[in-house]
C-alpha positions as CSV (number, residue, x, y, z in Angstrom):
1,M,-6.5,20.0,21.0
2,L,-5.7,19.8,17.3
3,D,-6.3,22.7,15.0
4,I,-7.6,20.3,12.4
5,L,-8.5,16.6,12.0
6,I,-8.6,15.4,8.4
7,I,-10.7,12.4,7.6
8,G,-9.4,10.6,4.5
9,A,-5.9,10.1,3.2
10,G,-6.6,10.3,-0.5
11,P,-4.9,12.9,-2.7
12,I,-7.1,15.7,-1.5
13,G,-6.8,14.7,2.1
14,I,-3.0,14.7,1.7
15,A,-3.3,18.1,0.0
16,C,-5.2,19.5,3.0
17,G,-2.4,18.1,5.2
18,L,0.3,19.9,3.2
19,A,-1.6,23.2,3.3
20,A,-2.2,22.8,7.1
21,Q,1.5,22.0,7.6
22,K,2.6,25.1,5.5
23,A,0.3,27.3,7.6
24,G,1.8,26.0,10.8
25,L,-1.4,24.3,12.1
26,S,-1.5,21.2,14.2
27,F,-3.3,18.3,12.5
28,V,-3.6,14.6,11.9
29,V,-5.0,12.7,9.0
30,I,-7.1,9.6,9.7
31,E,-7.7,6.9,7.1
32,K,-9.7,3.7,7.4
33,G,-7.7,1.9,4.8
34,C,-4.2,2.2,3.2
35,L,-2.7,5.4,1.9
36,V,-4.8,6.7,-1.0
37,N,-7.1,3.8,-0.5
38,S,-9.4,4.6,-3.4
39,L,-6.5,4.8,-5.9
40,Y,-5.2,1.5,-4.6
41,N,-8.5,-0.2,-5.4
42,Y,-8.5,1.1,-9.0
43,P,-7.9,-1.5,-11.7
44,S,-4.2,-2.4,-11.9
45,T,-4.0,-1.4,-15.5
46,M,-5.8,1.9,-15.2
47,T,-4.4,5.0,-16.9
48,F,-5.6,8.5,-15.8
49,F,-7.5,10.8,-18.1
50,S,-5.5,13.7,-16.7
51,T,-1.8,14.6,-17.3
52,S,0.5,14.4,-14.3
53,E,0.6,18.1,-13.9
54,K,-3.1,18.2,-13.1
55,L,-2.7,15.5,-10.5
56,E,0.0,17.3,-8.6
57,I,-0.7,18.6,-5.0
58,G,1.0,21.0,-2.8
59,G,3.1,22.4,-5.7
60,I,5.2,19.2,-5.7
61,P,6.1,18.0,-9.2
62,F,4.6,14.7,-10.5
63,V,7.4,13.5,-12.8
64,T,6.6,10.8,-15.4
65,I,7.7,10.2,-19.0
66,S,4.2,9.1,-20.0
67,N,1.6,11.5,-21.4
68,K,-0.9,10.0,-19.0
69,P,0.3,8.5,-15.7
70,N,-1.0,5.1,-14.6
71,R,-2.2,3.8,-11.2
72,A,1.3,2.5,-10.1
73,E,2.9,5.9,-10.8
74,A,0.1,7.8,-8.9
75,L,0.5,5.5,-5.9
76,E,4.2,6.1,-5.8
77,Y,3.8,9.9,-6.2
78,Y,1.3,10.3,-3.4
79,R,3.3,8.0,-1.1
80,R,6.5,10.0,-1.7
81,V,4.6,13.3,-1.1
82,A,3.2,12.0,2.2
83,T,6.4,10.4,3.5
84,S,8.9,13.1,2.3
85,N,6.8,15.8,4.1
86,Q,6.4,13.6,7.2
87,L,2.7,14.2,7.3
88,P,1.1,12.7,10.5
89,I,-1.2,10.1,8.9
90,N,-2.8,7.3,10.8
91,L,-3.8,4.4,8.5
92,F,-6.2,1.6,9.0
93,E,-8.1,3.6,11.6
94,E,-11.8,4.0,10.9
95,V,-13.7,7.0,12.3
96,K,-16.7,5.9,14.3
97,G,-18.2,9.2,15.4
98,V,-17.8,12.9,15.2
99,I,-19.6,15.0,17.9
100,K,-19.8,18.8,17.7
101,E,-19.2,20.4,21.1
102,A,-19.3,24.0,22.1
103,D,-16.3,25.2,20.1
104,N,-14.6,22.0,18.9
105,F,-15.1,18.4,17.8
106,N,-14.8,15.1,19.6
107,I,-13.7,12.5,17.2
108,T,-13.8,8.8,18.1
109,T,-12.0,6.2,16.0
110,A,-11.5,2.5,16.2
111,K,-8.2,3.2,18.0
112,A,-8.4,6.5,19.9
113,T,-10.3,9.7,20.7
114,Y,-9.3,13.1,19.3
115,H,-10.2,16.7,19.9
116,A,-10.0,19.3,17.2
117,K,-11.2,22.8,16.5
118,N,-12.0,21.9,12.9
119,V,-12.7,18.8,10.9
120,I,-12.1,18.3,7.1
121,L,-14.0,15.5,5.5
122,S,-12.2,14.2,2.4
123,T,-13.6,10.7,2.1
124,G,-14.3,10.4,-1.6
125,F,-17.0,8.1,-2.9
126,Y,-15.3,4.9,-4.1
127,D,-16.1,2.7,-1.0
128,I,-19.9,2.3,-1.7
129,A,-21.0,0.8,-5.0
130,V,-24.3,1.8,-6.5
131,K,-26.4,-1.3,-6.5
132,L,-28.6,-2.6,-9.3
133,D,-31.3,-3.8,-6.9
134,I,-32.2,-6.9,-8.9
135,P,-32.5,-10.6,-8.0
136,G,-29.2,-12.4,-7.8
137,E,-27.0,-9.3,-7.3
138,D,-25.6,-10.8,-4.1
139,L,-24.2,-13.9,-5.9
140,P,-20.4,-14.3,-5.7
141,K,-20.2,-14.0,-9.5
142,V,-21.3,-10.3,-9.4
143,M,-18.4,-7.8,-9.1
144,H,-18.7,-4.1,-8.4
145,Y,-14.9,-3.7,-8.4
146,Y,-12.4,-4.8,-10.9
147,K,-8.6,-5.4,-10.6
148,D,-7.2,-7.4,-13.5
149,P,-8.6,-8.9,-16.8
150,H,-6.8,-12.2,-16.7
151,Y,-9.2,-13.6,-14.1
152,Y,-12.0,-13.5,-16.7
153,A,-10.2,-15.3,-19.5
154,M,-12.4,-17.8,-21.4
155,Q,-15.5,-16.7,-19.4
156,K,-18.8,-15.3,-20.5
157,V,-18.9,-11.8,-19.0
158,V,-21.7,-9.3,-18.8
159,V,-20.6,-5.7,-18.2
160,V,-23.2,-3.2,-17.0
161,G,-22.6,0.5,-17.7
162,S,-21.2,2.8,-20.4
163,S,-18.8,5.0,-18.5
164,N,-14.9,4.7,-18.4
165,S,-14.8,1.9,-15.9
166,A,-17.3,-0.2,-17.8
167,I,-15.7,0.3,-21.2
168,D,-12.2,-0.4,-19.8
169,V,-13.5,-3.7,-18.3
170,A,-15.2,-4.7,-21.5
171,L,-12.2,-4.0,-23.7
172,E,-9.6,-5.5,-21.4
173,T,-11.5,-8.7,-20.6
174,Y,-12.3,-9.2,-24.3
175,R,-8.6,-8.9,-25.1
176,K,-7.9,-11.6,-22.5
177,G,-10.3,-14.0,-24.2
178,A,-13.6,-13.3,-22.5
179,E,-16.9,-13.4,-24.3
180,V,-18.2,-9.9,-23.5
181,T,-21.7,-8.6,-23.5
182,L,-22.3,-4.9,-22.7
183,V,-25.7,-3.8,-21.2
184,I,-26.1,-0.1,-21.6
185,R,-29.1,1.9,-20.3
186,G,-28.6,4.7,-22.8
187,S,-28.7,4.7,-26.5
188,E,-25.0,5.0,-27.0
189,V,-21.6,4.7,-25.3
190,S,-21.2,7.7,-22.9
191,N,-19.5,10.8,-24.3
192,R,-17.5,10.9,-21.0
193,V,-15.4,7.8,-22.1
194,K,-11.8,8.7,-22.6
195,Y,-11.4,10.1,-26.1
196,W,-8.7,7.6,-27.1
197,V,-10.8,4.6,-25.9
198,R,-14.3,5.5,-27.2
199,P,-13.5,4.8,-30.9
200,D,-12.0,1.4,-29.9
201,I,-15.2,0.2,-28.1
202,I,-17.5,1.5,-30.9
203,N,-15.5,-0.4,-33.5
204,R,-15.4,-3.6,-31.4
205,I,-19.2,-3.4,-31.1
206,K,-19.6,-2.6,-34.8
207,E,-17.6,-5.6,-35.9
208,G,-19.4,-7.9,-33.4
209,S,-16.4,-8.7,-31.2
210,I,-18.3,-7.3,-28.2
211,K,-22.0,-7.7,-28.1
212,A,-23.9,-4.6,-26.9
213,Y,-27.5,-4.1,-25.9
214,F,-28.4,-0.4,-25.8
215,S,-31.5,1.1,-24.1
216,S,-31.4,-2.1,-22.0
217,N,-31.3,-3.2,-18.4
218,L,-30.1,-6.2,-16.6
219,K,-33.2,-7.7,-14.8
220,A,-32.1,-10.8,-13.0
221,I,-28.9,-12.8,-12.3
222,R,-28.7,-16.5,-11.7
223,Q,-25.8,-18.9,-11.3
224,H,-25.4,-19.8,-15.0
225,D,-27.4,-17.1,-16.9
226,V,-28.9,-13.6,-16.8
227,D,-32.0,-11.9,-18.0
228,I,-31.6,-8.7,-20.1
229,E,-34.6,-6.4,-20.8
230,T,-34.0,-5.1,-24.3
231,L,-36.0,-3.0,-26.8
232,A,-37.0,-6.3,-28.5
233,G,-38.1,-7.9,-25.2
234,T,-36.5,-9.9,-22.4
235,I,-33.7,-12.3,-23.4
236,T,-31.8,-14.9,-21.4
237,I,-28.1,-15.5,-22.1
238,P,-25.5,-17.9,-20.5
239,N,-23.2,-16.1,-18.1
240,D,-20.2,-16.7,-15.8
241,F,-19.5,-13.3,-14.3
242,V,-21.4,-10.0,-14.1
243,M,-19.3,-6.8,-13.8
244,A,-21.7,-4.2,-12.5
245,M,-19.8,-1.0,-13.3
246,T,-22.7,1.2,-12.1
247,G,-20.7,3.8,-10.2
248,Y,-20.1,4.6,-6.6
249,R,-21.5,7.1,-4.1
250,P,-20.3,8.9,-0.9
251,N,-21.4,7.6,2.5
252,F,-24.5,9.8,2.8
253,E,-25.5,8.2,6.1
254,F,-22.2,9.3,7.6
255,L,-22.7,12.9,6.3
256,K,-26.2,13.0,7.8
257,K,-24.9,11.7,11.1
258,L,-22.5,14.6,11.2
259,G,-25.4,17.0,10.7
260,I,-24.6,18.0,7.2
261,T,-27.7,19.1,5.1
262,L,-28.1,17.2,1.8
263,T,-30.4,18.1,-1.1
264,E,-33.3,15.8,-1.6
265,D,-32.7,14.9,-5.2
266,K,-28.9,14.3,-5.7
267,F,-27.9,14.4,-2.0
268,I,-25.4,17.2,-2.6
269,P,-24.1,18.4,0.7
270,Q,-24.5,22.0,1.8
271,Y,-21.2,24.0,1.8
272,H,-20.0,27.5,1.1
273,P,-18.4,27.5,-2.3
274,E,-15.6,30.0,-1.3
275,T,-14.6,28.3,2.0
276,M,-15.9,24.7,1.7
277,E,-17.4,25.0,5.2
278,T,-20.7,23.1,5.6
279,N,-23.8,24.1,7.6
280,V,-22.0,22.7,10.6
281,P,-19.5,25.4,11.7
282,G,-15.9,24.2,11.6
283,L,-16.8,21.2,9.5
284,Y,-15.4,21.4,5.9
285,L,-15.7,19.3,2.8
286,A,-12.9,18.6,0.3
287,G,-12.7,16.7,-2.9
288,V,-15.3,14.5,-4.7
289,V,-17.5,14.1,-1.6
290,C,-18.9,17.5,-2.4
291,G,-20.7,16.3,-5.5
292,G,-23.3,14.0,-3.9
293,L,-24.6,11.6,-6.6
294,D,-23.0,13.8,-9.2
295,T,-19.7,12.0,-8.8
296,H,-18.5,13.2,-12.2
297,L,-18.3,16.8,-11.1
298,W,-15.2,16.7,-8.9
299,F,-11.9,15.1,-9.6
300,I,-8.4,15.5,-8.2
301,E,-7.5,18.1,-10.8
302,N,-10.4,20.5,-10.0
303,S,-10.8,19.8,-6.3
304,R,-7.2,20.1,-5.1
305,V,-7.8,23.8,-4.7
306,H,-10.2,23.0,-1.9
307,A,-7.2,22.5,0.4
308,E,-5.9,26.1,0.1
309,M,-9.5,27.5,0.4
310,I,-10.2,25.6,3.6
311,I,-6.9,26.4,5.3
312,A,-7.1,30.0,4.3
313,D,-10.5,30.2,6.0
314,I,-9.3,28.5,9.1
315,V,-6.3,30.7,9.4
316,S,-8.4,33.8,8.9
317,R,-10.5,32.8,12.0
318,S,-7.5,32.0,14.2
């Protein structure tokens, strides 16, 4: 019987493990992919918005000579944190079910069955892309994830979205020789775009290097072209790839299956803001999964405190 089973070995799941270890509690971390799986799937060229200090967990310094750390540095940092502290983490083991019993949980995975007094859900939101729900979205040329710009050199690329991921894709593929068209639902580039990147994309649009359609939507995708609904009407342009950077969402179906109550509008899960315990006693939430569809509310830097809050509550009940 474990004190805690932690689902998700991202930065916040690791932080929960560190806090549990410090408190002398028995625990195991279960992860369906590789260590910090979401960060691994980030673009290879990604630079964080935050400084390294704000990405630190467990009081362990994140040392870098850069003002803003990149993906490779973050992967190395979190790996060293996990291994140097010898955290019990089981990778490539997907959780299949969590059943609440009288005073504990029965957790079934693809490899084993566990029993724990408490469960911490720290699964993030990066595994499920928000779909466009338009004809042709299932074609192989449509990408919801992006790794490297070289693949799109000399191709006609449509990028959907105006947030950081979309703007990074547009700029990076353009600089590798792609012919880039941005399709943006709003009337301008999002104000959430990194402050050192936003002037770059605005100037590229202004000079015509990147074509942008504002207050517009992608309506249909075909093998060699796409339809865009613009303020001037629907247009059709030649196309090789569509990068649908429309965001991601938590696995709401899994949350509901666990008995967690979600709001009707933005699917925000119910939890106590001081303990992070959900409406299911002994079941806690940590990290960006707390935000429902508002995935911009929680990040590593402001949700790493969840670990200490949760462990403090569990210890107080021991």
